N, C-alpha and C positions, 0 to 999 in steps of 0.2 A: 157396898161397891165393889162391882167384880175386879178380881184382880187377873186375869188373861185377857187376851181378845185374841182375832185371828183380822190378819189384814190379808187380801187378793195380791198378788202378783199378774204384772203384765205379760208375765215371759220373759225368761229372763234371755233368751235369743232376739226377742223384739223390744224391751225396754228396761234393759239391766242399769241404765244411767236411774232411769226414775223412778225404779224400784229403791236403788239405794238413797236417794233422795226421799223418797216417802217414809224410807224408815227412820231419816234423820228428823225431818219434821214431826214424827210419831217421838222419836226421844227425847225432843224438845217439849215434845209437852206430858213426857213422862210415861211414856210406853216403849219400852226398850226390846230392842230380838231377843229372842229367847230360842229358837231354830226352827228349821224347815218345818212348812205343813204342806198339805196338798195343795198343791197351787198356790200357795202364797207362805206367809208365815204366824208363829206362833209368837205373841208379844206379852211382856208380862209389866204389872205396875210397877214402877220406882219413881225416885225423883228425876224432875225432870233438868237435861243435860244438853249440852251443844255436842254434838260430834257427827262423824261423817264414816258410812260405813263404805267397804268395798268389797268387790268379791274378785277372789281367783279361781283356778281351774289347773287341779293339779291332780295325776293317779301318782301315789306315793305308796313304797312301805314303810313300815313302822321306823325305821332308823332314819329316814330319809325326811319321814313328816316331822320328828321332832326338829331335826336343824332345819327342816325349811317355818316350822314355827317360831324358832330362835331368833331366825333371823329378820322375823318379822317384828319381832318384840322387841329388837335391839334399835329399830329404827320407828317405834313407837303406837306399833298397831296391836291389838289383840285379838285372839282369836273370840269370838263369839259363838260359832257353830259352823258346823260341815258337817258335808252329804254327798256319798256318791261321788267325790272329787271333786267338790266345790266348798270353797271355804267362805265365810264372811268374817270380815275383820273390822274393829272398830278402832276409831282415834279422836284424840280430842280436834276439834274443829279446825285450828292452824296448823294441824300435823299436815307434813310434806306429802303428796300424793307417792303410791307405789308407782305407779304408770306414767310417764311422764313426756317419754318421748316417742314415735309413732313405730318404730323398730319392738320395742317391747309392749305396746300396745297390740299390732301385730301377732305376737308371739303368743298373748294370751287370748287371743279370739282365736287362733290357730287350735290351741289345746280344747276352748269351750265347744269347739264345733268339730273335734277330730272325727267321735264315731257319727255324728247326725247324717252325712248324707251316707253311709254304709245303711243305718237303719231306713231310711228313705227308699232304698233301693231294694233292701231284704223287703220290706212290706209292701212296696210296689207291685213287686215279681209275686210275693205269696198272697196279696189282693188279686190279685190277674187269674193265679192258677186258683184261688177259691170259686171266685166267680164264675170260671170254667167248668168245675166240680158240679158246683150249685146248678149251672145248667142243665149240666147232663142229668144230674141226679133226682133234679126237682126237691131239695132240701133243703126245708127252713131253717135246719141248724144250722147248714154250711153257709147259708145265706144271711143269717147274724152275725157270722165270724166272719164273711167277707165284708159287713158292712163294719165292723168294730176294725178288720185291719184296714179298711179304708181311709176312716177314722186319721187313724194312727200313721198312715203313709201320707195322708194332705196334710196333717201337723209336719211332719218329720220333713217333707219338702217344701213346707211356707218358712220352718226353719231353717233349713239348708239357706233358702233365697233368702233370708235378711240377715245369716252370718254373711254370705257374700256380699250382698250389697254394705253392710257395717267396713266391711273388709277392704271393697272398693274405695269407697268414703276415707275411711282411714288412709289410705294411699295416696289418694288426690290431694284432701285437704291435712293431713295430719292429726285429725281428730274423729274420734269415735262419736 
């Protein structure tokens, strides 16, 4: 019987809450989050348990990170994995959620989306320039690079729009 498996992500910009619920359901079946994987998560087999997961976004140095993790542990949340400023925590199903009001949820969304609009702008400009160069030079290599940049630009724009709609929904209804 296999001891590890992969679960895809719906994209944290689009389905953060659904991803965390999916991980909780997997834990109830005995599959526990181990770490991030390309476009998803790696899970390991263990005893079934009822837990909830929560993701947070922070850019921290070493000393800040230790204090940050201790703060979460103090209120019952344990770090499971982290990568590039994304931290996934686990807690018993009855633990109080970390983000309970609209203001803290807005802060979290701002941190999560802070670099994405910049990336969208930069990749869009690079895409336009590379398409222009490929038209002028008839270079197949530049055309392929242009296509790849276009894909990244479209994804970045979609994430920017998604985070913007989530922020608007949060401001109007107080929920994400």
